[in-house]
N, CA, C and O atoms as CSV, one atom per row, in Angstrom:
chain,resi,resn,atom,element,x,y,z
A,1,MET,N,N,11.614,186.499,-36.165
A,1,MET,CA,C,10.299,184.841,-37.191
A,1,MET,C,C,9.219,185.437,-36.808
A,1,MET,O,O,8.678,185.919,-35.812
A,2,ARG,N,N,9.084,185.261,-37.859
A,2,ARG,CA,C,6.976,185.176,-38.103
A,2,ARG,C,C,6.540,184.524,-38.876
A,2,ARG,O,O,6.914,184.358,-40.037
A,3,LEU,N,N,5.325,183.876,-38.091
A,3,LEU,CA,C,4.676,182.743,-38.407
A,3,LEU,C,C,3.825,183.709,-39.191
A,3,LEU,O,O,3.926,184.930,-39.070
A,4,THR,N,N,3.053,183.152,-39.933
A,4,THR,CA,C,1.813,183.602,-41.191
A,4,THR,C,C,0.796,182.558,-41.843
A,4,THR,O,O,1.159,181.497,-42.350
A,5,GLY,N,N,-0.102,182.857,-41.788
A,5,GLY,CA,C,-1.117,182.227,-42.745
A,5,GLY,C,C,-2.362,182.765,-43.071
A,5,GLY,O,O,-2.514,183.984,-43.149
A,6,TYR,N,N,-3.263,181.977,-43.268
A,6,TYR,CA,C,-5.327,182.255,-43.175
A,6,TYR,C,C,-5.678,181.322,-42.671
A,6,TYR,O,O,-5.259,180.166,-42.615
A,7,VAL,N,N,-6.598,181.909,-42.227
A,7,VAL,CA,C,-7.931,180.854,-41.354
A,7,VAL,C,C,-9.256,181.178,-42.592
A,7,VAL,O,O,-9.538,182.234,-43.159
A,8,TYR,N,N,-9.855,179.865,-42.702
A,8,TYR,CA,C,-10.850,179.434,-43.736
A,8,TYR,C,C,-11.657,179.090,-43.039
A,8,TYR,O,O,-11.518,178.294,-42.110
A,9,ASN,N,N,-13.185,179.943,-43.562
A,9,ASN,CA,C,-14.150,179.549,-42.690
A,9,ASN,C,C,-15.584,179.478,-44.029
A,9,ASN,O,O,-16.105,180.342,-44.734
A,10,THR,N,N,-15.777,178.121,-43.878
A,10,THR,CA,C,-16.489,177.098,-44.859
A,10,THR,C,C,-17.642,177.227,-44.547
A,10,THR,O,O,-18.555,177.022,-45.346
A,11,TRP,N,N,-17.872,177.694,-42.988
A,11,TRP,CA,C,-19.959,177.778,-42.706
A,11,TRP,C,C,-20.320,179.052,-43.464
A,11,TRP,O,O,-19.703,179.801,-44.221
A,12,ASP,N,N,-21.899,178.996,-42.831
A,12,ASP,CA,C,-22.452,180.739,-43.737
A,12,ASP,C,C,-23.126,181.363,-42.595
A,12,ASP,O,O,-24.145,181.997,-42.323
A,13,LYS,N,N,-21.598,180.665,-41.816
A,13,LYS,CA,C,-22.257,182.293,-40.988
A,13,LYS,C,C,-20.424,182.845,-40.598
A,13,LYS,O,O,-19.363,182.228,-40.696
A,14,TRP,N,N,-20.811,184.551,-40.048
A,14,TRP,CA,C,-19.197,185.072,-39.487
A,14,TRP,C,C,-18.641,184.716,-38.812
A,14,TRP,O,O,-19.278,184.807,-37.762
A,15,ALA,N,N,-17.456,184.169,-38.588
A,15,ALA,CA,C,-16.559,183.456,-37.737
A,15,ALA,C,C,-16.288,184.980,-36.623
A,15,ALA,O,O,-16.127,185.983,-37.317
A,16,THR,N,N,-16.229,185.233,-35.253
A,16,THR,CA,C,-15.952,186.555,-34.752
A,16,THR,C,C,-14.469,186.374,-33.581
A,16,THR,O,O,-14.313,185.161,-33.440
A,17,ASP,N,N,-13.564,187.029,-32.875
A,17,ASP,CA,C,-12.841,186.468,-31.467
A,17,ASP,C,C,-12.331,185.295,-32.599
A,17,ASP,O,O,-12.827,184.177,-32.453
A,18,VAL,N,N,-11.530,185.459,-33.527
A,18,VAL,CA,C,-11.053,183.664,-33.686
A,18,VAL,C,C,-9.537,183.275,-32.868
A,18,VAL,O,O,-8.532,183.972,-33.006
A,19,ARG,N,N,-9.577,182.405,-32.262
A,19,ARG,CA,C,-8.351,182.513,-31.589
A,19,ARG,C,C,-7.764,181.271,-31.813
A,19,ARG,O,O,-8.411,180.234,-31.673
A,20,LEU,N,N,-6.354,181.288,-32.217
A,20,LEU,CA,C,-5.114,180.019,-32.864
A,20,LEU,C,C,-4.810,179.358,-31.879
A,20,LEU,O,O,-4.940,179.905,-30.784
A,21,LEU,N,N,-4.402,178.229,-31.930
A,21,LEU,CA,C,-3.129,178.118,-31.149
A,21,LEU,C,C,-1.983,177.730,-31.646
A,21,LEU,O,O,-2.106,176.991,-32.623
A,22,VAL,N,N,-0.684,178.015,-31.253
A,22,VAL,CA,C,0.154,178.143,-32.317
A,22,VAL,C,C,1.265,177.148,-31.238
A,22,VAL,O,O,1.719,177.574,-30.176
A,23,GLU,N,N,1.567,175.650,-31.864
A,23,GLU,CA,C,2.551,174.919,-31.092
A,23,GLU,C,C,3.312,174.776,-31.894
A,23,GLU,O,O,3.052,174.367,-33.025
A,24,ALA,N,N,5.077,175.266,-31.228
A,24,ALA,CA,C,6.018,175.056,-31.865
A,24,ALA,C,C,6.668,173.623,-31.633
A,24,ALA,O,O,7.040,173.451,-30.472
A,25,LEU,N,N,6.911,172.410,-32.624
A,25,LEU,CA,C,7.672,171.088,-31.941
A,25,LEU,C,C,8.984,170.665,-32.687
A,25,LEU,O,O,9.420,170.596,-33.836
A,26,ASP,N,N,9.392,170.408,-31.325
A,26,ASP,CA,C,10.902,169.987,-31.918
A,26,ASP,C,C,11.176,168.676,-32.930
A,26,ASP,O,O,10.298,167.844,-33.158
A,27,ALA,N,N,12.035,168.639,-33.295
A,27,ALA,CA,C,12.793,167.547,-34.549
A,27,ALA,C,C,11.508,165.988,-33.905
A,27,ALA,O,O,10.905,165.247,-34.680
A,28,SER,N,N,11.445,165.924,-32.473
A,28,SER,CA,C,10.736,164.716,-32.582
A,28,SER,C,C,9.182,164.590,-32.618
A,28,SER,O,O,8.439,163.609,-32.654
A,29,GLY,N,N,8.914,166.191,-32.590
A,29,GLY,CA,C,7.705,166.110,-32.918
A,29,GLY,C,C,6.578,166.062,-31.764
A,29,GLY,O,O,5.371,165.816,-31.760
A,30,GLN,N,N,7.762,166.493,-30.551
A,30,GLN,CA,C,6.909,167.230,-29.247
A,30,GLN,C,C,6.872,168.435,-29.191
A,30,GLN,O,O,7.633,169.268,-29.683
A,31,VAL,N,N,5.693,168.585,-28.394
A,31,VAL,CA,C,5.650,170.612,-27.964
A,31,VAL,C,C,6.818,170.794,-27.410
A,31,VAL,O,O,7.250,170.051,-26.529
A,32,ALA,N,N,7.575,172.014,-27.971
A,32,ALA,CA,C,8.781,172.557,-27.386
A,32,ALA,C,C,8.081,174.222,-26.773
A,32,ALA,O,O,8.825,174.930,-26.094
A,33,GLY,N,N,6.387,174.784,-27.153
A,33,GLY,CA,C,6.258,176.060,-26.477
A,33,GLY,C,C,4.729,176.043,-27.307
A,33,GLY,O,O,4.328,175.294,-28.198
A,34,SER,N,N,4.249,176.885,-26.802
A,34,SER,CA,C,3.046,177.364,-27.505
A,34,SER,C,C,2.175,178.600,-27.321
A,34,SER,O,O,1.811,178.649,-26.146
A,35,MET,N,N,1.734,179.552,-27.994
A,35,MET,CA,C,0.702,180.319,-27.824
A,35,MET,C,C,-0.491,180.452,-28.209
A,35,MET,O,O,-1.007,179.598,-28.929
A,36,LEU,N,N,-1.361,181.893,-27.671
A,36,LEU,CA,C,-2.666,181.682,-28.254
A,36,LEU,C,C,-2.190,183.073,-29.005
A,36,LEU,O,O,-1.453,183.932,-28.521
A,37,VAL,N,N,-2.939,183.070,-30.611
A,37,VAL,CA,C,-3.164,184.040,-31.277
A,37,VAL,C,C,-4.080,184.755,-31.826
A,37,VAL,O,O,-4.480,183.940,-32.658
A,38,SER,N,N,-4.845,185.871,-32.012
A,38,SER,CA,C,-6.152,186.196,-31.963
A,38,SER,C,C,-5.721,186.504,-32.948
A,38,SER,O,O,-4.569,186.908,-33.107
A,39,VAL,N,N,-7.363,186.254,-34.628
A,39,VAL,CA,C,-7.058,186.754,-35.900
A,39,VAL,C,C,-7.650,188.046,-35.663
A,39,VAL,O,O,-8.192,188.359,-34.603
A,40,TYR,N,N,-7.550,188.697,-36.547
A,40,TYR,CA,C,-7.346,190.044,-37.417
A,40,TYR,C,C,-8.772,189.999,-37.764
A,40,TYR,O,O,-9.119,189.286,-38.705
A,41,GLY,N,N,-9.574,190.635,-37.153
A,41,GLY,CA,C,-10.939,190.792,-37.457
A,41,GLY,C,C,-12.034,189.778,-37.410
A,41,GLY,O,O,-12.218,189.022,-36.455
A,42,LYS,N,N,-12.753,189.809,-38.509
A,42,LYS,CA,C,-14.166,188.846,-38.577
A,42,LYS,C,C,-13.339,187.902,-40.651
A,42,LYS,O,O,-12.764,188.151,-41.710
A,43,VAL,N,N,-14.023,186.764,-39.745
A,43,VAL,CA,C,-13.896,185.855,-40.541
A,43,VAL,C,C,-15.107,185.871,-41.653
A,43,VAL,O,O,-16.210,185.698,-41.134
A,44,PRO,N,N,-15.121,186.060,-43.215
A,44,PRO,CA,C,-16.909,185.875,-43.606
A,44,PRO,C,C,-17.228,185.082,-43.687
A,44,PRO,O,O,-16.559,184.111,-43.335
A,45,PRO,N,N,-18.171,184.988,-44.082
A,45,PRO,CA,C,-18.633,183.226,-44.363
A,45,PRO,C,C,-17.850,182.761,-46.022
A,45,PRO,O,O,-17.334,183.349,-46.973
A,46,SER,N,N,-18.045,181.889,-45.767
A,46,SER,CA,C,-17.102,181.067,-47.348
A,46,SER,C,C,-15.782,181.477,-47.894
A,46,SER,O,O,-15.339,181.377,-49.038
A,47,GLY,N,N,-15.208,182.009,-46.703
A,47,GLY,CA,C,-13.975,183.558,-46.777
A,47,GLY,C,C,-13.058,182.675,-46.134
A,47,GLY,O,O,-12.980,181.470,-45.893
A,48,ARG,N,N,-12.003,184.324,-45.833
A,48,ARG,CA,C,-10.770,183.906,-45.143
A,48,ARG,C,C,-10.006,185.312,-44.629
A,48,ARG,O,O,-10.110,186.345,-45.290
A,49,SER,N,N,-9.389,185.262,-43.641
A,49,SER,CA,C,-8.817,186.154,-42.879
A,49,SER,C,C,-7.465,185.928,-42.430
A,49,SER,O,O,-7.173,184.978,-41.704
A,50,TYR,N,N,-6.539,186.878,-42.894
A,50,TYR,CA,C,-4.948,186.750,-42.437
A,50,TYR,C,C,-4.813,186.968,-41.056
A,50,TYR,O,O,-5.603,187.607,-40.361
A,51,TRP,N,N,-3.713,186.374,-40.658
A,51,TRP,CA,C,-2.841,186.180,-39.390
A,51,TRP,C,C,-1.591,185.973,-39.761
A,51,TRP,O,O,-1.143,185.503,-40.807
A,52,ASP,N,N,-0.801,186.569,-38.324
A,52,ASP,CA,C,0.525,186.948,-38.162
A,52,ASP,C,C,1.170,186.933,-37.173
A,52,ASP,O,O,1.107,188.074,-36.717
A,53,VAL,N,N,1.729,186.361,-36.587
A,53,VAL,CA,C,2.416,186.484,-35.227
A,53,VAL,C,C,4.347,186.312,-34.869
A,53,VAL,O,O,5.132,185.453,-35.269
A,54,PRO,N,N,4.535,187.311,-34.132
A,54,PRO,CA,C,6.028,187.157,-34.242
A,54,PRO,C,C,6.287,185.778,-33.243
A,54,PRO,O,O,5.801,185.698,-32.115
A,55,LEU,N,N,7.105,184.754,-33.837
A,55,LEU,CA,C,7.559,183.627,-32.625
A,55,LEU,C,C,7.931,184.141,-31.623
A,55,LEU,O,O,8.643,185.135,-31.767
A,56,THR,N,N,7.623,183.703,-30.278
A,56,THR,CA,C,8.368,183.239,-28.998
A,56,THR,C,C,9.667,182.130,-28.631
A,56,THR,O,O,10.757,181.976,-28.080
A,57,VAL,N,N,8.561,181.512,-29.433
A,57,VAL,CA,C,9.700,180.217,-29.041
A,57,VAL,C,C,10.018,179.625,-30.591
A,57,VAL,O,O,9.185,179.907,-31.453
A,58,SER,N,N,11.010,178.938,-30.919
A,58,SER,CA,C,11.493,177.753,-32.530
A,58,SER,C,C,10.830,176.576,-31.877
A,58,SER,O,O,10.222,176.229,-30.865
A,59,GLY,N,N,11.458,176.010,-33.446
A,59,GLY,CA,C,10.983,174.709,-33.375
A,59,GLY,C,C,11.465,173.841,-35.026
A,59,GLY,O,O,12.331,174.268,-35.790
A,60,ALA,N,N,10.973,173.092,-35.154
A,60,ALA,CA,C,11.472,172.258,-35.878
A,60,ALA,C,C,10.731,172.395,-36.982
A,60,ALA,O,O,11.256,172.566,-38.082
A,61,SER,N,N,8.826,172.307,-36.720
A,61,SER,CA,C,7.945,172.749,-37.093
A,61,SER,C,C,6.789,173.332,-36.407
A,61,SER,O,O,6.618,173.233,-35.192
A,62,TYR,N,N,6.062,173.895,-37.147
A,62,TYR,CA,C,4.887,174.150,-36.181
A,62,TYR,C,C,3.407,173.777,-36.753
A,62,TYR,O,O,3.126,173.592,-37.937
A,63,ARG,N,N,2.308,173.696,-35.358
A,63,ARG,CA,C,1.474,173.197,-35.683
A,63,ARG,C,C,0.261,174.516,-35.589
A,63,ARG,O,O,0.443,175.273,-34.636
A,64,VAL,N,N,-0.846,174.814,-36.423
A,64,VAL,CA,C,-1.722,175.904,-35.613
A,64,VAL,C,C,-2.874,175.322,-35.896
A,64,VAL,O,O,-3.061,174.867,-37.025
A,65,THR,N,N,-4.061,175.224,-34.679
A,65,THR,CA,C,-4.858,174.854,-34.703
A,65,THR,C,C,-6.430,175.748,-34.270
A,65,THR,O,O,-6.223,176.759,-33.598
A,66,VAL,N,N,-7.326,175.572,-34.467
A,66,VAL,CA,C,-8.602,176.690,-34.048
A,66,VAL,C,C,-9.070,176.840,-32.817
A,66,VAL,O,O,-10.286,177.016,-32.894
A,67,GLN,N,N,-8.632,176.860,-31.523
A,67,GLN,CA,C,-8.941,176.786,-30.246
A,67,GLN,C,C,-10.367,177.412,-29.986
A,67,GLN,O,O,-11.062,176.728,-29.235
A,68,SER,N,N,-11.155,179.008,-30.631
A,68,SER,CA,C,-12.297,178.719,-30.821
A,68,SER,C,C,-12.906,179.904,-31.263
A,68,SER,O,O,-12.085,180.590,-31.871
A,69,ALA,N,N,-13.725,180.282,-31.217
A,69,ALA,CA,C,-14.230,181.161,-32.154
A,69,ALA,C,C,-16.211,181.580,-32.030
A,69,ALA,O,O,-17.051,180.709,-31.805
A,70,ASP,N,N,-16.444,182.632,-32.181
A,70,ASP,CA,C,-17.956,182.989,-31.723
A,70,ASP,C,C,-18.707,182.990,-33.516
A,70,ASP,O,O,-17.975,183.125,-34.497
A,71,TRP,N,N,-19.614,182.887,-33.587
A,71,TRP,CA,C,-20.339,182.626,-34.377
A,71,TRP,C,C,-21.673,183.528,-34.392
A,71,TRP,O,O,-22.670,183.631,-33.677
A,72,ARG,N,N,-21.161,184.160,-35.630
A,72,ARG,CA,C,-22.553,185.287,-36.161
A,72,ARG,C,C,-23.568,184.969,-37.143
A,72,ARG,O,O,-23.492,183.980,-37.872
A,73,THR,N,N,-24.621,185.895,-37.167
A,73,THR,CA,C,-24.919,185.821,-38.170
A,73,THR,C,C,-25.322,187.157,-38.751
A,73,THR,O,O,-26.515,186.858,-38.811
A,74,TYR,N,N,-25.300,188.120,-39.124
A,74,TYR,CA,C,-24.886,189.584,-39.817
A,74,TYR,C,C,-26.282,189.285,-40.840
A,74,TYR,O,O,-26.425,188.190,-41.386
A,75,GLY,N,N,-27.407,190.565,-41.035
A,75,GLY,CA,C,-27.950,190.254,-41.735
A,75,GLY,C,C,-29.376,191.641,-42.027
A,75,GLY,O,O,-29.388,192.350,-41.020
A,76,ALA,N,N,-30.099,191.966,-42.724
A,76,ALA,CA,C,-30.973,193.188,-42.703
A,76,ALA,C,C,-32.007,192.893,-42.184
A,76,ALA,O,O,-32.805,193.802,-41.952
A,77,GLY,N,N,-32.429,191.157,-41.733
A,77,GLY,CA,C,-33.336,191.150,-41.155
A,77,GLY,C,C,-33.772,191.810,-39.283
A,77,GLY,O,O,-33.011,192.344,-38.476
A,78,GLY,N,N,-34.942,191.546,-39.175
A,78,GLY,CA,C,-35.284,192.521,-37.583
A,78,GLY,C,C,-36.264,191.525,-36.929
A,78,GLY,O,O,-37.209,190.967,-37.487
A,79,GLY,N,N,-35.825,191.388,-35.499
A,79,GLY,CA,C,-36.029,190.767,-34.798
A,79,GLY,C,C,-36.236,189.241,-34.684
A,79,GLY,O,O,-36.497,188.733,-33.593
């Protein structure tokens, strides 16, 4: 089984090294297991990037939150 989705960037900077916390929840909403997932590539300003992870723990539902990201400005300016 796999869990897939998009991460959206509403900022005006590039998001790099985005890490997601994926939590498997049991029927009562308690965390049954979790894993960290890296988003492939960079997430452009006002854009989105796809992520896909094989599940190692099954649950009644899943919660995904952004654990961390680095913010970068890429431009033509010098110095």
